[in-house]
C-alpha positions, 0 to 999 in steps of 0.5 A: 501538437507534440503532447497530443502525440505522446498521448496517442502513442501511450493510448495506443500502447495500452490498447495493444496491452503493453506494460511499459507505460510511466506512472503517476507519482503518488498525489499530494492532494490529500495531506494535511498540513501536519502531513506535509509538515512532517514529511518535509522533514522526514528523518529517512533518504527519499527512496527511489521505488522501482517502476514495478512497485509504483502505484498504478491502475491495473486490470484486475480479474478477482471477484472481490467487491469494489472497496475491498483490499486484497494483499498478495505477500508473494508478489509484494502488492496491495490492491485496492478493488475499483469497479469495472475489473480494475484495481489501484495496485500498490507496492508493499513491504511484507513480513517474513512467512513465519510472522505473517497473518493470512485470512479474511478481516475487516477494516476495524480502526484507522489512525492518522500519524498513529503511536506505536506500542511493540508487542512482547513478541517484537520485543523479544525479537528486536531492541525497540523502546516500549512505546513511539510517539506518532511522527515521521521517525515512527516505523508506523509511518503516516497512517494505520489502518487496523485489521479486526476479525470478530470484533477482535484486534488481529494485531496485523496492520497496514501502515506507513514506514520510515524505511521506504527503500524497502518497498517490494521486499520481505523484512518486516515484524509480519505487518504490511508497510507502504510508503507514506504517500501511498498509505495516505492514499489508501487511508483516505479511500478506504471505509471502516468495515472493508473487507481485507483478503490477505492471500496465503503463500502461493495463493496469489492468482493476480497476472504477472504483469497487469496492464497499467493505466496511462499518466494522468488517470483520474482515478489515481488522483 
């Protein structure tokens, strides 16, 4: 009876437009055996992601087609567009403004536990090896989603991270980083050829406090 009462309260809060609802944590239902093994022994501390950057379903008023991705670097959010004016919103790490890509691209490649070959530009700025094998220690994390324009690699990626404590900040070398749990979730949803819109600074128009779905929404599983 108590559980039913809590559910009714949550439903009432949502209908009233309240945004302070508990969010469902990222599901591990789609993890492969390799994912489970590598993430169980990840060489980084488990981060407490701020509630505002935890995965949630939100109302979304932009006009991109369902299946598209929209990245709002200003707010540190990535949206996977759903039907019926909804989107799955993920908190992300974004690049410093001078290092970022803006515009429209397509998903041209997807990889599980990708390797990392730093570009010459990154090697000039950072002390990094020439090549890193895929794994939980790799800065690319559990998945890589590669963005292309006119069949050419933009060198801009959406990928996991071995520094989840920085979700919600602008510190990366240009690419969009997500928790490994979230990037696995996104990877399993997004299709090859999907449109990716990366908004320029101050071009975002998402609501400042979008309404979120309650615990147990099946679209989050």
